[in-house]
N, C-alpha and C positions, 0 to 999 in steps of 0.2 A: 561610455563604448563600453567598460569595463562592466559596466551594468547589466548592459545589454548582453556582453559575452555570458556572464553569469545568469543572468536570466533562460539565454539561449540553453547554456549548458545542463544547468536545471530541469529546462523543460523535457530535453530530447532526455537526458537519465529516468526522471519518473511517470514519462507518456508510455512506455511498455506497459502493457498488460501484465500483472502479475497478481498474486493474493492480495495485497494490500488492497488493490485498486480494484477486483471483483467485489472485494468486501464493503467498499465503499459503494460501487454501483446497488448493489443487492438492498443495500439498506438506503439509498435514495430512491429505488425503484417503491420498497414498501413505506418510504416516507417516515421515518424512522431512526430520530435521533441524530438526525445528518448534519447540524450545523455543532455540536461535540463533536461530533466522531473527525468531520472535516477537519474542525479546530486541532482537535487532539492529534491526526498525523501531519497536520501543518507544521507546531509547533515544532513535535518531534523532529522533524526534517531541519525545521528549523536550528536545533538544538544539534543534528549533528552535521547540519553544514558548517554553523560555527565554530565546531570544534577543529574540522577538518581543516577550513580556511585561517585556521590560529596554530597549524601544524602536529594535530593529535595525529595524522597518516604518519607521519614517521613514529610514533610508538607503536599504531598496528601493524607495522610493515617489520617490527622491531620483535614484536610478540605475537607472531602468527597463530598461537595457538588461541590466544581471544575467539579468532574467526572461525576455530578448527570444531571449538565448542559450541558456537552460536550458529554451526554449521548443521550437528546434528542433533540440533536441540531445535532448531531453526524445522528441519524433514520432519522430526517426530510431530510435530503439530501439525506441520502441511497435512500428513497424511491420515491423522484423525480426523481430521475437520474434511478432506476429502472424501473420507467413506460415508461421512456423516450426511456430505452434501448428496451424496451418490445413492444413499439408500433412502435419504428426502427425494429425490426424481422418480423413486418406484413407488413411494409407500405414500406420499400424498397427496393431496387432490389440493392448492388453493390457488383463490382467485385476487387479486389487487382491489378488492373492495373496502369500503370504509369497515362494515364491521363484518369480513371475515377472517380481515389477515390476521396472523399470531404475530404480537408486540413483545420482540424481544426488548427485559428489561434495560436502562441506559447502563448499571453497572456489568452486567453481564457484554452487552455490547462492547463497551472501552475494554475488557479483557480481553477478549477475542481482536479488536484492534489495538493492543498493546502485544498480544502475540506475534498475528501478520508484521509490525511494524520494529519490533524489538528483538526477534525470533529471528528476523531474517539476515543473516549475511550478506545479501548483495548491496544493502542497505549502509552498511558499515563500507562497503567496498565500494560504492557510490560517490556518498558523500565525505567521507572521512577519510577516504586514500585519493580516489580521482578526482571528484573536487580540491582538496586541499593540496595534490599537486598542480592542476592546472592554475590553482588561484596563485602559484608562487612568481607564473609570468606576466601578472597584471601586477600595471603599475598602481591601480590601488585595488588593495585588497577588501577594504571595505565594501566600496562599490561594488565588486564582483561579488562578495558573499551575500549583499542586500538582495541582484539581482536574483542570484538560486534560491536564496529566502522568498522572493515577491512570487517567482515561478512555483514554488511548492502552492504557497495561498492560493495564487489561482487558478493552479491545475487543481487541486483536491476541493476547491467549494464549485468550482465550473461542474466536476464528476457527479459530486453529490446530488446538488442541485439540478443538473441540464439533466440528467436521470429522469426526473420526473414527465419531459417530453413523451417517452419510451411507456406512459404508465396506460393510454388506453390499448396495447398491444398486452400488457402483461395481464392487464384485467379477465384473461384468458388461463383458464387450470394448467393447460399443455404447455402454453407459453414458458410459465413459470418452472415448470417438470424438467421442461430443455433448458433452463438458465440453470437449475440445478445439476442436469449433470451437466453439462459444460465447466461449470466452478468445480466441481469434485474432479472430473477427469484434469481439468489444470490445474490443482492441487495435487495429486496426484503425484501427474509429471513433473511441478517444481519439487515435489520430494523428493524424486529421484533422482533428479537433477541433479540438486542439492550436495543429497548421499555418494551421488555418484564424481558427482565433481571437483 
């Protein structure tokens, strides 16, 4: 039962559309480094969930400056990426065909993924604080934690590889430009939300 509770909580927290999810969706559509990026996100989540269940939430509650620093850094990162996506939506014309799509190196993709994951204060609040606090009511913290970690793996790999189902739509340049614009606006909104929140 604790496993199911942990899985349900983990899935509900991660399911919301955010910068990290939008990036994984985009890479999944491009079919670039999907396994590595999904694995990176899932392992990062797993580390934070384990720390939260182990009681790290008490530390972040005691030292709120850690969250504040992450908030400023995350807002700046999202602002830059959002502006880049908007610029791309107006200046580039590309379709998802094997011979025309731009390939981003694995290193650059992982660095971007690192920023979306570790510079997002909501990740810390969700995993370290919220999951950590809820896990205190579980009879088996181990079962609860494993359930939450499993949810992360299921979600990220489903998102990354499930995006391929949309590939025929994104064979049209206009669809990709719209996605770039939507991702850019989402990043700018999240940057403003982080900064003002």
